[in-house]
C-alpha positions in Angstrom: 106.8 100.3 98.4 103.4 100.1 98.5 100.0 99.1 99.9 97.5 97.3 98.1 94.1 95.5 98.2 93.2 92.8 95.4 89.4 92.7 95.8 88.6 96.1 95.0 88.9 97.3 91.9 92.9 96.8 92.4 93.2 100.0 95.2 97.1 100.5 95.7 98.4 102.9 97.8 101.4 103.7 96.3 104.5 106.2 97.5 105.7 106.3 93.5 109.3 106.6 94.4 112.4 104.9 95.0 114.6 107.4 96.0 117.5 105.7 97.9 118.9 102.1 97.4 119.8 100.2 100.9 121.5 97.3 101.0 119.4 94.4 102.8 121.4 92.2 105.0 119.5 90.2 108.8 119.4 93.7 110.4 115.5 95.1 109.4 114.9 97.9 107.7 111.6 100.0 108.0 109.7 102.1 105.7 107.0 104.2 107.5 104.1 106.3 106.2 100.2 106.6 107.0 97.2 105.7 104.5 95.8 108.3 102.8 92.9 110.1 104.0 90.6 109.4 100.9 90.9 106.3 101.1 87.2 105.6 101.3 85.0 104.0 98.9 81.7 104.7 98.0 79.5 107.5 96.9 77.2 108.6 99.9 77.1 107.5 103.6 74.8 104.0 102.9 77.9 102.9 100.4 81.0 103.8 102.6 84.0 101.1 102.4 87.1 101.3 103.7 89.1 98.2 101.9 91.4 96.1 104.2 94.6 95.7 103.1 95.8 92.5 101.8 99.4 92.9 101.3 102.4 94.9 99.2 105.1 95.5 96.9 109.3 96.0 97.2 111.5 97.3 95.0 114.8 95.2 94.7 118.5 94.0 93.4 118.6 90.8 93.0 121.8 88.9 92.1 122.4 86.7 88.9 121.7 83.0 89.9 119.6 83.8 92.9 116.5 84.3 91.9 114.7 81.1 93.3 116.6 80.4 96.2 116.5 84.7 97.9 114.2 84.5 101.3 113.1 87.9 102.0 110.7 87.7 105.7 108.9 90.7 106.0 106.1 92.6 108.7 103.2 95.0 109.1 103.9 96.9 112.8 101.4 99.5 113.9 102.4 102.1 116.4 100.0 102.8 119.5 101.1 105.1 122.1 100.9 103.7 124.7 102.7 100.7 123.8 105.1 101.2 120.3 105.6 98.9 118.1 102.5 96.2 117.5 103.1 93.2 114.6 99.7 93.5 112.2 101.0 90.4 110.0 103.8 88.9 109.3 105.1 86.4 106.9 108.4 85.5 104.3 108.9 86.1 100.4 111.1 83.1 99.3 111.7 83.0 95.5 111.5 86.4 92.9 110.5 86.7 89.7 113.5 88.1 88.1 117.5 88.8 88.7 117.7 92.6 88.1 118.6 96.0 89.5 114.9 96.8 90.4 112.9 93.5 90.7 108.9 93.8 92.5 108.1 91.0 94.9 104.5 91.1 95.5 103.7 90.0 99.3 99.7 89.1 99.7 98.9 88.5 103.7 97.2 85.4 104.5 94.6 87.7 106.6 93.4 90.9 105.3 93.7 93.9 107.7 90.9 95.3 108.6 91.7 99.0 108.3 89.5 100.8 111.7 89.1 104.2 111.9 92.3 104.3 114.3 94.7 102.6 111.1 93.6 105.9 109.8 95.7 108.1 111.7 98.6 105.9 113.3 101.8 105.7 111.7 102.5 102.6 110.3 105.6 100.9 108.9 106.7 98.1 106.5 109.3 95.4 108.0 112.2 93.6 106.0 115.3 91.0 107.3 116.9 89.7 104.5 119.9 86.7 104.6 123.7 86.8 105.4 125.4 86.9 101.7 127.1 83.8 99.7 127.0 80.3 99.8 126.3 77.8 97.2 122.2 77.6 94.9 121.5 74.3 93.5 123.1 71.8 94.9 120.8 68.3 94.3 119.8 66.1 96.8 117.9 62.8 97.7 113.8 63.3 98.1 111.9 59.6 99.2 109.6 58.2 101.3 109.0 61.4 102.9 113.1 62.4 104.0 115.9 64.4 102.8 119.3 63.2 102.6 120.7 66.9 102.1 123.8 68.9 103.2 123.4 68.8 106.7 121.5 65.2 107.0 118.2 63.4 106.9 115.3 64.6 108.0 111.5 64.1 108.2 109.6 66.7 105.2 106.9 66.9 103.0 107.7 68.8 99.6 105.2 70.3 97.0 106.3 70.1 93.5 107.3 73.8 92.3 106.7 75.3 96.3 109.8 76.2 98.1 110.0 74.4 101.7 112.6 76.7 104.2 114.1 74.6 106.4 117.5 75.6 109.3 119.2 72.9 110.1 120.3 71.6 114.0 123.5 73.6 113.5 121.3 77.4 111.7 122.0 76.6 108.8 119.1 78.4 106.9 118.6 76.3 103.6 115.4 76.4 100.3 114.4 73.0 98.6 112.7 73.6 95.4 111.2 69.9 93.8 110.9 70.7 90.1 107.7 69.6 88.1 110.0 69.4 84.9 112.6 67.2 85.8 111.5 65.8 88.9 114.8 66.3 91.1 114.9 68.6 94.5 117.5 70.6 94.7 119.0 72.6 97.9 120.1 75.7 98.3 121.3 78.4 101.3 118.4 81.2 101.8 120.0 83.7 99.1 119.4 87.8 100.4 118.1 90.4 98.2 121.3 92.5 96.9 119.4 95.4 97.6 116.0 97.4 98.2 114.8 100.6 97.2 113.0 103.2 99.1 111.4 106.4 99.3 113.4 108.9 101.5 
């Protein structure tokens, strides 16, 4: 796993290691780390800058025919001695760029995380949660007048072409809908699990 900053010269904090693979599911997995001591940028005191954190990447295994429907929940947390683990930011990642045994997911935060002096010494961790394995993909459904006619019934939704739409039915079924700009068809899939995540031991 690695942390990155897309605004400042491509700064990246990379473990450059992928020693072992864990099977991902609905139980969270964690990777702990600290920020490097040499993260500061600038030639003298007037120019010293600690770049904010803008995202991270993780290496995964994506099974055949699941790339568009894989969903991973993620969070970046810091450890405070007074209160334990505290969330800095979180979100969900939908869709993989490819299928295969080693595929990178790039996560960008909605808001930059400012690196204060305390954060330089705190323990941080990345949290990743997958989905239950199995279920169908690419079932064609109807979308008209702002309503989806899906396998779990009719519901209001604002779909945007080529952007995934997450939905949880009243029965608790986790689904993802994609409206293709190529053929204009809306497809429904059970949210798929990333088969595995590589990490540094």
